[in-house]
Legacy VTK file of the C-alpha trace (Angstrom):
# vtk DataFile Version 3.0
C-alpha trace
ASCII
DATASET POLYDATA
POINTS 352 float
0.004 0.028 -0.009
2.753 2.381 1.030
4.623 1.479 -2.140
1.592 2.269 -4.278
1.146 5.614 -2.519
4.747 6.475 -3.057
4.502 5.550 -6.706
1.460 7.898 -7.136
3.260 10.679 -5.369
6.295 10.268 -7.527
4.398 10.134 -10.782
2.329 13.220 -9.739
5.464 15.262 -9.086
7.072 14.085 -12.328
3.956 14.855 -14.275
3.822 18.348 -12.747
7.534 18.891 -13.603
6.993 17.665 -17.179
3.875 19.701 -17.631
5.819 22.777 -16.425
8.458 22.071 -19.146
5.776 21.541 -21.737
4.171 25.016 -20.914
7.598 26.616 -21.360
8.197 24.829 -24.742
4.746 25.539 -26.092
4.226 29.042 -24.694
5.305 30.794 -28.060
2.538 28.849 -29.821
-0.161 29.833 -27.190
-1.803 32.394 -29.436
-1.986 30.174 -32.653
-3.347 27.328 -30.475
-5.950 29.567 -28.795
-7.062 30.924 -32.089
-7.353 27.439 -33.555
-9.585 26.445 -30.541
-11.786 29.571 -31.043
-12.146 28.726 -34.888
-12.799 25.095 -34.173
-15.558 25.885 -31.629
-17.215 28.423 -33.860
-17.146 26.387 -37.051
-17.639 22.952 -35.612
-21.340 22.847 -36.635
-20.044 23.453 -40.239
-17.497 20.597 -39.779
-20.399 18.349 -38.658
-22.303 19.066 -41.877
-19.015 18.422 -43.765
-18.866 15.026 -42.028
-22.262 14.146 -43.266
-21.310 15.295 -46.840
-18.192 13.144 -46.854
-19.999 10.088 -45.370
-17.971 10.383 -42.066
-14.556 10.371 -43.630
-12.982 12.255 -40.684
-9.638 13.145 -42.310
-11.216 14.301 -45.663
-14.020 16.328 -43.819
-11.279 17.870 -41.480
-9.272 19.092 -44.632
-12.315 20.450 -46.403
-13.515 22.227 -43.161
-10.080 23.811 -42.663
-9.890 24.889 -46.341
-13.425 26.426 -46.043
-12.371 28.443 -42.971
-9.206 29.492 -44.732
-11.273 30.809 -47.638
-13.797 32.458 -45.390
-11.085 34.418 -43.719
-8.531 34.768 -46.566
-10.799 36.240 -49.248
-12.277 39.035 -46.983
-8.941 39.816 -45.533
-7.514 40.195 -49.117
-10.270 42.344 -50.133
-10.236 44.545 -46.998
-6.373 44.778 -47.252
-6.648 45.860 -50.975
-9.364 48.500 -50.222
-7.373 49.848 -47.242
-4.177 50.042 -49.292
-5.986 51.977 -52.036
-7.559 54.361 -49.395
-4.102 54.753 -47.853
-2.481 55.625 -51.302
-5.250 58.168 -51.959
-4.613 59.735 -48.427
-0.843 59.856 -49.046
-1.513 61.568 -52.425
-3.893 64.075 -50.771
-1.271 64.968 -48.131
1.404 65.121 -50.731
-0.701 67.531 -52.885
-1.661 69.665 -49.867
1.884 69.959 -48.598
3.023 70.991 -52.083
0.381 73.731 -52.321
1.495 74.959 -48.933
5.149 75.069 -49.896
6.382 71.838 -48.315
5.506 69.376 -45.620
7.008 71.588 -42.835
4.833 74.589 -43.815
1.807 72.446 -44.397
2.081 70.950 -40.852
2.805 74.309 -39.354
-0.379 75.766 -40.985
-2.318 72.719 -39.999
-1.298 73.163 -36.293
-2.027 76.985 -36.289
-5.731 76.546 -35.170
-4.581 74.171 -32.263
-1.916 76.723 -31.331
-4.256 79.572 -31.430
-6.777 77.625 -29.118
-3.951 76.633 -26.661
-2.747 80.366 -26.715
-5.831 81.310 -24.633
-4.246 79.608 -21.550
-0.575 79.004 -22.380
1.958 81.479 -23.771
3.114 79.646 -27.040
5.077 82.749 -28.490
8.273 81.535 -26.850
8.148 78.249 -28.787
9.740 78.090 -32.293
6.970 76.032 -33.946
8.742 75.885 -37.337
11.983 74.383 -35.730
9.904 71.938 -33.741
8.095 70.766 -36.769
11.205 70.475 -38.820
12.970 68.502 -36.070
10.165 66.079 -35.579
9.774 65.699 -39.352
13.350 64.528 -39.593
12.786 62.088 -36.584
9.568 60.786 -38.164
11.466 60.050 -41.415
14.079 58.022 -39.507
11.356 56.324 -37.487
9.505 55.371 -40.720
12.364 53.247 -41.737
12.431 51.374 -38.404
8.687 51.153 -38.578
8.941 49.471 -41.922
11.304 46.799 -40.783
9.072 46.230 -37.704
6.014 45.855 -39.937
7.822 43.313 -42.155
8.967 41.396 -39.103
5.369 41.387 -37.630
3.991 40.392 -41.063
6.374 37.336 -41.127
5.394 36.286 -37.702
1.762 36.741 -38.457
2.131 34.387 -41.483
3.936 31.789 -39.430
1.282 31.993 -36.754
-1.588 31.809 -39.284
-0.018 28.534 -40.878
0.362 27.060 -37.348
-3.201 28.021 -36.562
-4.653 26.277 -39.436
-2.500 23.148 -39.092
-3.803 22.931 -35.512
-7.373 23.698 -36.673
-7.108 20.629 -39.011
-6.222 18.319 -36.164
-8.840 19.821 -33.834
-11.508 19.168 -36.553
-10.250 15.624 -36.978
-9.411 14.626 -33.396
-10.707 17.379 -31.126
-13.937 15.636 -30.180
-11.858 12.490 -28.995
-9.409 14.718 -27.137
-12.156 16.578 -25.377
-13.738 13.128 -24.289
-10.326 11.884 -22.995
-9.709 14.959 -20.936
-13.272 14.748 -19.556
-12.566 11.307 -18.383
-9.528 12.380 -16.468
-11.524 15.100 -14.621
-13.132 13.682 -11.447
-16.627 15.001 -12.401
-19.918 13.383 -13.430
-20.271 13.221 -17.359
-23.186 15.749 -17.091
-20.962 18.195 -15.187
-18.064 17.875 -17.738
-20.648 18.459 -20.467
-21.884 21.495 -18.584
-18.285 22.934 -18.531
-17.784 22.301 -22.221
-21.051 23.927 -23.019
-20.218 27.004 -21.023
-16.906 27.256 -22.807
-18.315 26.803 -26.249
-21.203 29.161 -25.592
-18.869 31.869 -24.292
-16.443 31.643 -27.239
-19.232 31.735 -29.755
-20.987 34.543 -28.024
-17.770 36.680 -28.005
-17.000 36.084 -31.582
-20.494 36.910 -32.687
-20.397 40.033 -30.343
-17.035 41.312 -31.641
-17.884 40.753 -35.182
-21.366 42.375 -35.014
-20.137 45.365 -33.136
-17.089 45.877 -35.347
-19.245 45.717 -38.534
-21.903 48.055 -37.137
-19.452 50.584 -35.819
-17.235 50.566 -38.947
-20.366 51.211 -41.087
-21.709 53.861 -38.905
-18.355 55.615 -38.707
-17.796 55.434 -42.433
-21.219 56.956 -43.059
-20.539 59.818 -40.705
-17.125 60.527 -42.196
-18.704 60.668 -45.647
-21.342 63.028 -44.451
-18.789 65.277 -42.749
-16.781 65.409 -46.029
-13.675 63.610 -44.737
-11.415 61.979 -47.376
-10.688 58.241 -47.077
-13.992 57.606 -45.279
-13.685 53.893 -46.120
-10.190 53.694 -44.378
-11.515 55.605 -41.358
-14.538 53.218 -41.301
-12.213 50.109 -41.360
-10.043 51.755 -38.598
-13.094 52.192 -36.461
-14.189 48.607 -37.083
-10.892 47.329 -35.870
-10.686 49.783 -32.923
-14.043 48.616 -31.715
-12.215 45.510 -30.434
-10.330 47.714 -27.819
-12.228 47.641 -24.535
-13.730 50.994 -23.094
-12.353 53.465 -25.774
-13.257 51.308 -28.922
-13.976 53.255 -32.128
-13.779 56.612 -30.378
-9.982 56.337 -31.062
-11.041 57.074 -34.652
-14.039 59.376 -34.657
-13.026 61.535 -31.612
-9.713 62.825 -33.020
-11.347 63.553 -36.484
-14.157 65.488 -34.831
-11.572 67.563 -32.747
-9.542 68.213 -35.967
-12.733 69.445 -37.790
-13.652 71.740 -34.803
-10.089 73.234 -34.553
-10.166 74.010 -38.320
-13.433 75.918 -38.143
-15.725 73.198 -39.491
-18.139 73.631 -36.647
-21.195 71.695 -37.873
-19.140 68.753 -39.193
-17.207 68.460 -35.921
-20.379 68.792 -33.748
-22.183 66.359 -35.932
-19.413 63.732 -35.779
-19.083 64.040 -31.963
-22.884 63.681 -31.494
-22.984 60.826 -33.925
-20.089 59.029 -32.204
-21.491 59.432 -28.715
-25.109 58.703 -29.330
-25.050 56.385 -32.362
-21.793 54.686 -32.764
-21.158 54.071 -29.035
-24.748 53.099 -28.472
-24.356 50.400 -31.059
-21.981 48.556 -28.776
-24.372 48.924 -25.811
-27.300 47.540 -27.843
-25.681 44.940 -30.174
-23.305 43.210 -27.752
-25.783 42.571 -24.935
-28.322 41.234 -27.447
-25.777 38.940 -29.169
-23.867 37.811 -26.011
-26.652 37.938 -23.414
-28.398 35.123 -25.017
-25.669 32.611 -24.452
-23.485 33.881 -21.494
-25.327 34.133 -18.087
-22.881 36.588 -16.556
-23.412 39.974 -15.100
-22.063 42.761 -17.629
-19.847 44.225 -14.879
-18.200 40.774 -14.293
-17.608 40.383 -18.087
-16.149 43.774 -18.394
-13.562 43.214 -15.594
-12.588 39.770 -16.976
-12.205 41.243 -20.526
-10.041 44.125 -19.366
-7.929 41.841 -17.187
-7.665 39.269 -19.927
-6.460 41.964 -22.454
-3.982 43.221 -19.888
-2.605 39.809 -19.204
-2.722 38.118 -22.698
-3.357 40.846 -25.273
-5.951 40.315 -27.920
-6.561 36.722 -27.075
-7.556 37.970 -23.611
-10.876 39.169 -25.183
-11.894 35.454 -25.449
-9.807 33.976 -22.553
-11.126 36.484 -19.958
-14.961 35.712 -20.550
-14.129 31.998 -20.855
-12.432 31.932 -17.404
-15.268 33.875 -15.865
-17.880 31.504 -17.393
-15.996 28.382 -16.233
-15.458 29.850 -12.791
-19.225 30.507 -12.507
-19.941 26.954 -13.683
-17.561 25.467 -11.209
-19.167 27.456 -8.311
-22.593 26.204 -9.375
-21.351 22.634 -9.533
-19.735 23.023 -6.044
-22.902 24.444 -4.543
-24.852 21.605 -5.904
-22.430 19.091 -4.530
-22.456 20.765 -1.047
-26.285 20.973 -1.008
-27.958 18.338 1.154
-29.703 15.688 -0.973
-33.358 16.064 -1.427
-35.473 13.989 0.955
-38.367 11.884 -0.300
LINES 1 353
352 0 1 2 3 4 5 6 7 8 9 10 11 12 13 14 15 16 17 18 19 20 21 22 23 24 25 26 27 28 29 30 31 32 33 34 35 36 37 38 39 40 41 42 43 44 45 46 47 48 49 50 51 52 53 54 55 56 57 58 59 60 61 62 63 64 65 66 67 68 69 70 71 72 73 74 75 76 77 78 79 80 81 82 83 84 85 86 87 88 89 90 91 92 93 94 95 96 97 98 99 100 101 102 103 104 105 106 107 108 109 110 111 112 113 114 115 116 117 118 119 120 121 122 123 124 125 126 127 128 129 130 131 132 133 134 135 136 137 138 139 140 141 142 143 144 145 146 147 148 149 150 151 152 153 154 155 156 157 158 159 160 161 162 163 164 165 166 167 168 169 170 171 172 173 174 175 176 177 178 179 180 181 182 183 184 185 186 187 188 189 190 191 192 193 194 195 196 197 198 199 200 201 202 203 204 205 206 207 208 209 210 211 212 213 214 215 216 217 218 219 220 221 222 223 224 225 226 227 228 229 230 231 232 233 234 235 236 237 238 239 240 241 242 243 244 245 246 247 248 249 250 251 252 253 254 255 256 257 258 259 260 261 262 263 264 265 266 267 268 269 270 271 272 273 274 275 276 277 278 279 280 281 282 283 284 285 286 287 288 289 290 291 292 293 294 295 296 297 298 299 300 301 302 303 304 305 306 307 308 309 310 311 312 313 314 315 316 317 318 319 320 321 322 323 324 325 326 327 328 329 330 331 332 333 334 335 336 337 338 339 340 341 342 343 344 345 346 347 348 349 350 351
């Protein structure tokens, strides 16, 4: 008996040590693995249909499902990138033309900053600052920083490509073997099958709800911001709308990172009605879209208080970056389910 207990303790210690090493080794692939799990959970109903279409050929259906997800993400990403690149080129041409009309980039920026300086001059003495020298110095620094930024962008693009390839490889195996893996993990957990299914259902519902919520809010806020930019007469309204859609992912501030600076720029340049319109539209329409759409999409699946979700989202983003948007709510949902199971286990059995 003692020998068996010693063996169990020894094996438990060794398993914990090996698990620690495994975490260290696989940590760089945490994000691709997490994204693959998210995609597998969201698109698993599609994979089940693919299984029926291929007469339960697991490997073939996993391949087709993975290729389908790749097309669904790849084609829109290519179109959006192409449109954004065209808009960025148009914006660059516009800035180049305006700077040439003003006698160069330095003079153009100086004139552009004049309304802001005039506004700040009501409270601060700006006459002692050589604005022209400051702009010239910062323009030189910006040109040097652009070179470094280009190298950083290329490096991030290479890393993104590698992560994307790893994600889709993992996704293939999750489609093919994920159900079996989940069953084996569930058998290792000292819980009833119904309780394990409950945990899995909470995780799945939370992931799906967050994905639908993020996509719905992003599309809505991007469209609403683009429409407002077009009404206000801003160039590159499509690019600004895309920027607002992606910024909507950021907790608390969201798409206001796009429309608020543009509104302030319009007000400082004397375009009063356009600036006021953009501010009112952003506060009462764009921001309200988040408060209406997200609870409507997420609330039907995740039974958590909005304040709890907010704190776990913010904490997840702080700890894990973008993936924390999903990991935070999943942890909150699993924690709530575990507390519910524990409460049920501690409750006295019903009499009679």
